[in-house]
C-alpha positions as a Python dict, from the first residue, in 0.01 Angstrom:
ca = {
    (1, 'M'): (0, 0, 0),
    (2, 'D'): (-368, -56, 78),
    (3, 'R'): (-623, -10, -198),
    (4, 'L'): (-922, 223, -174),
    (5, 'N'): (-1219, 114, -382),
    (6, 'A'): (-1394, 439, -476),
    (7, 'P'): (-1687, 495, -712),
    (8, 'R'): (-1463, 642, -982),
    (9, 'G'): (-1170, 405, -948),
    (10, 'T'): (-941, 198, -725),
    (11, 'F'): (-639, 369, -574),
    (12, 'A'): (-330, 232, -400),
    (13, 'L'): (-265, 468, -110),
    (14, 'A'): (0, 494, 161),
    (15, 'R'): (65, 729, 448),
    (16, 'Y'): (377, 946, 445),
    (17, 'P'): (644, 868, 528),
    (18, 'A'): (575, 502, 468),
    (19, 'H'): (654, 267, 756),
    (20, 'P'): (633, -108, 683),
    (21, 'K'): (489, -180, 1028),
    (22, 'D'): (241, 109, 1030),
    (23, 'P'): (-104, -52, 1083),
    (24, 'L'): (-297, 264, 986),
    (25, 'R'): (-451, 310, 642),
    (26, 'A'): (-418, 624, 434),
    (27, 'W'): (-793, 688, 444),
    (28, 'D'): (-1092, 633, 669),
    (29, 'A'): (-1463, 562, 637),
    (30, 'A'): (-1534, 936, 617),
    (31, 'D'): (-1323, 962, 300),
    (32, 'E'): (-1514, 670, 147),
    (33, 'L'): (-1848, 822, 245),
    (34, 'L'): (-1754, 1158, 93),
    (35, 'L'): (-1643, 1010, -238),
    (36, 'R'): (-1951, 790, -262),
    (37, 'H'): (-2181, 1084, -185),
    (38, 'L'): (-2014, 1308, -445),
    (39, 'A'): (-2038, 1035, -711),
    (40, 'E'): (-2409, 993, -638),
    (41, 'R'): (-2462, 1369, -651),
    (42, 'E'): (-2269, 1388, -977),
    (43, 'D'): (-2496, 1122, -1126),
    (44, 'D'): (-2788, 1340, -1017),
    (45, 'G'): (-2647, 1650, -1185),
    (46, 'L'): (-2389, 1802, -950),
    (47, 'D'): (-2130, 1980, -1163),
    (48, 'L'): (-1783, 1897, -1038),
    (49, 'D'): (-1608, 2059, -1331),
    (50, 'G'): (-1619, 2406, -1177),
    (51, 'A'): (-1391, 2530, -901),
    (52, 'V'): (-1354, 2241, -654),
    (53, 'A'): (-1168, 2295, -326),
    (54, 'I'): (-1068, 2011, -93),
    (55, 'L'): (-981, 2106, 265),
    (56, 'N'): (-777, 1888, 504),
    (57, 'D'): (-732, 1578, 290),
    (58, 'G'): (-527, 1364, 526),
    (59, 'W'): (-322, 1149, 288),
    (60, 'G'): (-462, 1222, -59),
    (61, 'A'): (-760, 986, -83),
    (62, 'L'): (-995, 1271, -175),
    (63, 'A'): (-747, 1425, -417),
    (64, 'A'): (-700, 1093, -596),
    (65, 'G'): (-1074, 1029, -609),
    (66, 'L'): (-1150, 1375, -748),
    (67, 'A'): (-836, 1433, -957),
    (68, 'E'): (-1027, 1419, -1287),
    (69, 'H'): (-1203, 1741, -1178),
    (70, 'R'): (-870, 1924, -1122),
    (71, 'P'): (-937, 2035, -764),
    (72, 'T'): (-731, 2257, -538),
    (73, 'S'): (-633, 2070, -222),
    (74, 'V'): (-571, 2281, 89),
    (75, 'S'): (-373, 2144, 382),
    (76, 'D'): (-167, 2305, 656),
    (77, 'S'): (24, 1978, 693),
    (78, 'Y'): (349, 1922, 503),
    (79, 'L'): (306, 1547, 557),
    (80, 'A'): (-41, 1557, 401),
    (81, 'R'): (83, 1747, 97),
    (82, 'R'): (379, 1510, 49),
    (83, 'A'): (149, 1209, 92),
    (84, 'T'): (-95, 1346, -163),
    (85, 'A'): (178, 1409, -419),
    (86, 'A'): (327, 1063, -363),
    (87, 'N'): (-11, 888, -389),
    (88, 'L'): (-104, 1074, -707),
    (89, 'E'): (224, 964, -863),
    (90, 'A'): (183, 605, -742),
    (91, 'N'): (-153, 587, -915),
    (92, 'G'): (-33, 735, -1242),
    (93, 'I'): (-231, 1056, -1194),
    (94, 'E'): (-88, 1365, -1358),
    (95, 'P'): (62, 1579, -1078),
    (96, 'G'): (-89, 1895, -1226),
    (97, 'S'): (-437, 1749, -1191),
    (98, 'V'): (-441, 1856, -826),
    (99, 'T'): (-310, 2192, -707),
    (100, 'L'): (-160, 2157, -358),
    (101, 'V'): (-166, 2471, -141),
    (102, 'E'): (-115, 2557, 226),
    (103, 'S'): (-408, 2791, 286),
    (104, 'V'): (-762, 2864, 172),
    (105, 'E'): (-629, 3208, 84),
    (106, 'A'): (-450, 3044, -211),
    (107, 'V'): (-780, 2920, -358),
    (108, 'G'): (-933, 3141, -628),
    (109, 'D'): (-1199, 3402, -566),
    (110, 'R'): (-1484, 3157, -636),
    (111, 'V'): (-1550, 2805, -507),
    (112, 'D'): (-1832, 2604, -661),
    (113, 'V'): (-1786, 2285, -458),
    (114, 'A'): (-1611, 2271, -121),
    (115, 'V'): (-1520, 1925, 13),
    (116, 'I'): (-1406, 1938, 375),
    (117, 'K'): (-1258, 1679, 608),
    (118, 'V'): (-1332, 1817, 954),
    (119, 'P'): (-994, 1877, 1124),
    (120, 'K'): (-915, 1787, 1482),
    (121, 'S'): (-877, 2155, 1569),
    (122, 'L'): (-1202, 2352, 1586),
    (123, 'A'): (-993, 2670, 1572),
    (124, 'L'): (-843, 2563, 1238),
    (125, 'L'): (-1189, 2489, 1100),
    (126, 'E'): (-1308, 2830, 1220),
    (127, 'H'): (-1017, 3003, 1047),
    (128, 'Q'): (-1071, 2808, 725),
    (129, 'L'): (-1444, 2878, 713),
    (130, 'H'): (-1384, 3250, 763),
    (131, 'L'): (-1157, 3241, 457),
    (132, 'L'): (-1381, 3007, 256),
    (133, 'A'): (-1722, 3169, 313),
    (134, 'P'): (-1665, 3479, 96),
    (135, 'K'): (-1565, 3252, -195),
    (136, 'L'): (-1894, 3058, -183),
    (137, 'H'): (-2179, 3182, -401),
    (138, 'E'): (-2544, 3113, -325),
    (139, 'G'): (-2553, 2801, -541),
    (140, 'A'): (-2226, 2655, -412),
    (141, 'T'): (-2219, 2305, -267),
    (142, 'V'): (-2048, 2242, 65),
    (143, 'V'): (-2012, 1894, 209),
    (144, 'A'): (-1797, 1796, 506),
    (145, 'A'): (-1722, 1464, 671),
    (146, 'A'): (-1557, 1309, 973),
    (147, 'M'): (-1581, 1005, 1191),
    (148, 'T'): (-1894, 1044, 1401),
    (149, 'K'): (-1708, 1083, 1730),
    (150, 'H'): (-1537, 1394, 1591),
    (151, 'V'): (-1859, 1570, 1481),
    (152, 'H'): (-1966, 1771, 1785),
    (153, 'R'): (-2241, 2022, 1842),
    (154, 'S'): (-1976, 2293, 1838),
    (155, 'T'): (-1871, 2173, 1490),
    (156, 'L'): (-2222, 2212, 1353),
    (157, 'E'): (-2270, 2548, 1525),
    (158, 'L'): (-1956, 2672, 1355),
    (159, 'F'): (-2085, 2574, 1011),
    (160, 'E'): (-2420, 2735, 1089),
    (161, 'R'): (-2259, 3059, 1205),
    (162, 'L'): (-2016, 3098, 917),
    (163, 'V'): (-2180, 2920, 621),
    (164, 'G'): (-2552, 2870, 684),
    (165, 'P'): (-2818, 2618, 794),
    (166, 'T'): (-2656, 2282, 858),
    (167, 'R'): (-2780, 1924, 874),
    (168, 'T'): (-2606, 1589, 899),
    (169, 'S'): (-2643, 1248, 742),
    (170, 'R'): (-2704, 930, 933),
    (171, 'A'): (-2392, 752, 1049),
    (172, 'V'): (-2243, 495, 811),
    (173, 'R'): (-1958, 278, 945),
    (174, 'K'): (-1911, 534, 1221),
    (175, 'A'): (-1869, 820, 972),
    (176, 'R'): (-2103, 1110, 908),
    (177, 'L'): (-2155, 1379, 645),
    (178, 'V'): (-2228, 1743, 725),
    (179, 'F'): (-2431, 1954, 482),
    (180, 'P'): (-2407, 2331, 532),
    (181, 'E'): (-2625, 2536, 297),
    (182, 'R'): (-2476, 2869, 195),
    (183, 'D'): (-2675, 3163, 331),
    (184, 'P'): (-2578, 3474, 129),
    (185, 'A'): (-2709, 3697, 409),
    (186, 'L'): (-2438, 3568, 643),
    (187, 'V'): (-2120, 3773, 655),
    (188, 'A'): (-1844, 3567, 811),
    (189, 'G'): (-1607, 3861, 849),
    (190, 'P'): (-1231, 3835, 889),
    (191, 'S'): (-1073, 3541, 1068),
    (192, 'P'): (-1005, 3604, 1439),
    (193, 'W'): (-670, 3431, 1391),
    (194, 'P'): (-383, 3471, 1461),
    (195, 'R'): (-414, 3565, 1829),
    (196, 'T'): (-154, 3684, 2076),
    (197, 'F'): (-79, 3644, 2445),
    (198, 'R'): (189, 3773, 2681),
    (199, 'L'): (464, 3541, 2798),
    (200, 'E'): (532, 3577, 3168),
    (201, 'P'): (778, 3639, 3314),
    (202, 'G'): (938, 3875, 3064),
    (203, 'G'): (634, 4010, 2886),
    (204, 'R'): (726, 3879, 2542),
    (205, 'T'): (441, 3856, 2286),
    (206, 'V'): (350, 3513, 2148),
    (207, 'V'): (167, 3493, 1814),
    (208, 'G'): (-48, 3184, 1758),
    (209, 'H'): (-219, 3090, 1434),
    (210, 'A'): (-527, 2868, 1426),
    (211, 'G'): (-472, 2502, 1506),
    (212, 'V'): (-116, 2550, 1631),
    (213, 'F'): (-32, 2376, 1958),
    (214, 'S'): (-50, 2608, 2258),
    (215, 'A'): (-171, 2901, 2045),
    (216, 'R'): (-374, 3064, 2324),
    (217, 'K'): (-148, 3012, 2625),
    (218, 'L'): (177, 2844, 2713),
    (219, 'D'): (135, 2474, 2786),
    (220, 'V'): (271, 2318, 3105),
    (221, 'G'): (540, 2112, 2930),
    (222, 'T'): (687, 2401, 2734),
    (223, 'R'): (680, 2620, 3043),
    (224, 'L'): (886, 2359, 3229),
    (225, 'L'): (1132, 2327, 2940),
    (226, 'V'): (1178, 2704, 2918),
    (227, 'A'): (1249, 2715, 3291),
    (228, 'H'): (1528, 2456, 3259),
    (229, 'L'): (1702, 2551, 2933),
    (230, 'P'): (2081, 2540, 2931),
    (231, 'A'): (2275, 2853, 3024),
    (232, 'P'): (2322, 3118, 2754),
    (233, 'G'): (2646, 3097, 2559),
    (234, 'D'): (2686, 2719, 2568),
    (235, 'H'): (2525, 2662, 2228),
    (236, 'R'): (2539, 2863, 1906),
    (237, 'R'): (2365, 2648, 1640),
    (238, 'V'): (2023, 2570, 1785),
    (239, 'V'): (1722, 2386, 1642),
    (240, 'D'): (1370, 2430, 1782),
    (241, 'L'): (1223, 2109, 1643),
    (242, 'G'): (843, 2093, 1629),
    (243, 'C'): (854, 2462, 1712),
    (244, 'G'): (482, 2541, 1742),
    (245, 'T'): (458, 2910, 1828),
    (246, 'G'): (836, 2930, 1867),
    (247, 'V'): (851, 3011, 2239),
    (248, 'V'): (1149, 2786, 2315),
    (249, 'G'): (1362, 2910, 2026),
    (250, 'L'): (1267, 3269, 2102),
    (251, 'T'): (1376, 3227, 2465),
    (252, 'I'): (1715, 3089, 2362),
    (253, 'A'): (1770, 3365, 2103),
    (254, 'D'): (1656, 3634, 2349),
    (255, 'R'): (1904, 3516, 2613),
    (256, 'D'): (2195, 3476, 2372),
    (257, 'P'): (2236, 3730, 2088),
    (258, 'Q'): (2495, 3502, 1923),
    (259, 'A'): (2263, 3201, 1899),
    (260, 'Q'): (2148, 3109, 1550),
    (261, 'V'): (1810, 2939, 1579),
    (262, 'T'): (1633, 2726, 1319),
    (263, 'F'): (1260, 2674, 1372),
    (264, 'I'): (1109, 2360, 1213),
    (265, 'D'): (754, 2225, 1208),
    (266, 'E'): (545, 2021, 968),
    (267, 'S'): (262, 2273, 1008),
    (268, 'S'): (288, 2578, 785),
    (269, 'L'): (80, 2776, 1033),
    (270, 'A'): (314, 2674, 1316),
    (271, 'V'): (618, 2800, 1127),
    (272, 'A'): (430, 3122, 1047),
    (273, 'S'): (350, 3155, 1418),
    (274, 'A'): (713, 3101, 1518),
    (275, 'E'): (834, 3357, 1266),
    (276, 'A'): (575, 3613, 1376),
    (277, 'T'): (661, 3552, 1743),
    (278, 'F'): (1034, 3587, 1672),
    (279, 'R'): (1003, 3902, 1459),
    (280, 'T'): (755, 4070, 1694),
    (281, 'N'): (1002, 4039, 1980),
    (282, 'L'): (1348, 4049, 1824),
    (283, 'G'): (1290, 4250, 1508),
    (284, 'A'): (1333, 4197, 1135),
    (285, 'D'): (1714, 4210, 1135),
    (286, 'R'): (1786, 3926, 1379),
    (287, 'E'): (1905, 3620, 1188),
    (288, 'A'): (1697, 3303, 1212),
    (289, 'R'): (1576, 3027, 983),
    (290, 'F'): (1214, 2914, 953),
    (291, 'V'): (1151, 2582, 777),
    (292, 'V'): (846, 2368, 704),
    (293, 'G'): (940, 2002, 701),
    (294, 'N'): (899, 1649, 827),
    (295, 'G'): (1143, 1659, 1114),
    (296, 'L'): (1510, 1719, 1036),
    (297, 'G'): (1549, 1480, 745),
    (298, 'D'): (1285, 1605, 503),
    (299, 'L'): (1283, 1983, 471),
    (300, 'A'): (1065, 2174, 228),
    (301, 'S'): (1343, 2419, 140),
    (302, 'G'): (1705, 2508, 201),
    (303, 'P'): (2013, 2302, 280),
    (304, 'P'): (2006, 2015, 529),
    (305, 'L'): (2103, 2074, 889),
    (306, 'T'): (2435, 1949, 1025),
    (307, 'D'): (2659, 2006, 1327),
    (308, 'A'): (2392, 2148, 1556),
    (309, 'D'): (2500, 2233, 1910),
    (310, 'L'): (2154, 2198, 2061),
    (311, 'V'): (1819, 2053, 1957),
    (312, 'V'): (1517, 2128, 2178),
    (313, 'V'): (1188, 1945, 2135),
    (314, 'N'): (849, 1895, 2297),
    (315, 'P'): (739, 1593, 2089),
    (316, 'P'): (375, 1544, 1993),
    (317, 'F'): (237, 1203, 2084),
    (318, 'H'): (-44, 1225, 1831),
    (319, 'Q'): (-83, 1311, 1464),
    (320, 'D'): (-432, 1435, 1386),
    (321, 'H'): (-649, 1172, 1562),
    (322, 'A'): (-384, 896, 1577),
    (323, 'V'): (-183, 844, 1897),
    (324, 'G'): (164, 691, 1915),
    (325, 'D'): (535, 747, 1973),
    (326, 'A'): (658, 715, 1613),
    (327, 'T'): (701, 1091, 1574),
    (328, 'A'): (902, 1116, 1898),
    (329, 'W'): (1131, 832, 1787),
    (330, 'Q'): (1184, 1005, 1454),
    (331, 'M'): (1266, 1337, 1623),
    (332, 'F'): (1515, 1179, 1864),
    (333, 'S'): (1686, 974, 1593),
    (334, 'E'): (1719, 1268, 1354),
    (335, 'A'): (1843, 1494, 1635),
    (336, 'R'): (2121, 1243, 1705),
    (337, 'D'): (2214, 1251, 1337),
    (338, 'V'): (2243, 1631, 1307),
    (339, 'L'): (2409, 1704, 1642),
    (340, 'R'): (2785, 1750, 1649),
    (341, 'P'): (2979, 1521, 1886),
    (342, 'G'): (2911, 1661, 2232),
    (343, 'G'): (2593, 1834, 2113),
    (344, 'D'): (2282, 1821, 2332),
    (345, 'L'): (1922, 1715, 2285),
    (346, 'W'): (1681, 1859, 2544),
    (347, 'V'): (1336, 1700, 2558),
    (348, 'V'): (1024, 1760, 2763),
    (349, 'G'): (742, 1508, 2786),
    (350, 'N'): (480, 1351, 3006),
    (351, 'R'): (635, 1123, 3267),
    (352, 'H'): (433, 822, 3153),
    (353, 'L'): (583, 836, 2802),
    (354, 'A'): (919, 716, 2941),
    (355, 'Y'): (1131, 913, 2697),
    (356, 'N'): (1435, 850, 2917),
    (357, 'A'): (1440, 486, 2806),
    (358, 'K'): (1418, 583, 2441),
    (359, 'L'): (1693, 842, 2472),
    (360, 'T'): (1919, 598, 2655),
    (361, 'K'): (1885, 349, 2369),
    (362, 'L'): (1978, 614, 2115),
    (363, 'F'): (2241, 817, 2303),
    (364, 'G'): (2376, 574, 2562),
    (365, 'R'): (2237, 769, 2859),
    (366, 'S'): (2007, 1057, 2952),
    (367, 'T'): (1975, 1274, 3260),
    (368, 'V'): (1685, 1452, 3426),
    (369, 'V'): (1736, 1829, 3442),
    (370, 'G'): (1390, 1932, 3562),
    (371, 'S'): (1056, 1786, 3658),
    (372, 'N'): (713, 1844, 3806),
    (373, 'P'): (437, 1593, 3892),
    (374, 'G'): (330, 1555, 3528),
    (375, 'F'): (634, 1631, 3311),
    (376, 'V'): (1008, 1575, 3297),
    (377, 'V'): (1288, 1757, 3112),
    (378, 'L'): (1563, 1527, 2986),
    (379, 'R'): (1907, 1587, 2840),
    (380, 'A'): (2091, 1351, 2609),
    (381, 'R'): (2441, 1420, 2471),
    (382, 'R'): (2574, 1280, 2148),
    (383, 'P'): (2894, 1083, 2215),
}
């Protein structure tokens, strides 16, 4: 674990799940800048003992640094919530000191201090500010932070439109603070999320919540995967891993009424999108399972998965602002573990990611079942 030296204490923090060779820390300069600013403001009279809400704390640095004020920490990410809980425990902080929730809707009716890490998705920030703004009174304090390269004009315009006049700090170690001032005359109105679009061909309705991958239209990779899915009837126990809006699992279930599909994502909003997409098209009575979790080995609820006939996945090659193939490796390895002998893993990815080499190492061989100039669909079978 690395140690964060914050104004109100030193905290040993790790990302989740912990990987011995992971070079990334569980906080960044924006977290440090936020905690230092809040400590200075507290010394000048800011009351942090009211209702404090933390939004988008990546790995729990903000929760640990503000735990004495009993904040509510809001994150759509299962990994972030697990990391926060683990880091609180590692530092001997009472778990009940921080309330971990999935949505701003779960925060009380009043927020006195809102501490925001600016998320990668502007849509997610928009959705969160629509939900947060009505909870802010005229004297509420709002302070946000991000690395400077992630604070765009569109970010500031969003704060100005939904919260009030907004200014920024100077950059410190490539991080910057954002200071929106609550304007009580502004009425944010309801969130414009979720949104829907029509899936062609077929005309199915796709429901996309804010920040979910491909929430506005079907991405090229998923479109290619859908076009090359195995024939109906070959697989009964199916897992849509990293399901996003649930288009792939929906397509399989729509083609085969006997298929039992489990939708899994580490984003609560993604799983909500997949469930809404599935129910909108196939009704409330069709059996399916919707699970928030870290891949196949760390599920938030329900029994573990075993003896799957088919796992389908469009792996992300980034987590928040970090880029890498660790998540893809995890997905492929866990898919191998839950597939029955003879079960299939179908993967779509950018050609340059060379997933065929990874799959061959894990499964012995892989075959190309579809491709276009940018993407390739691969099949690997468990021996």
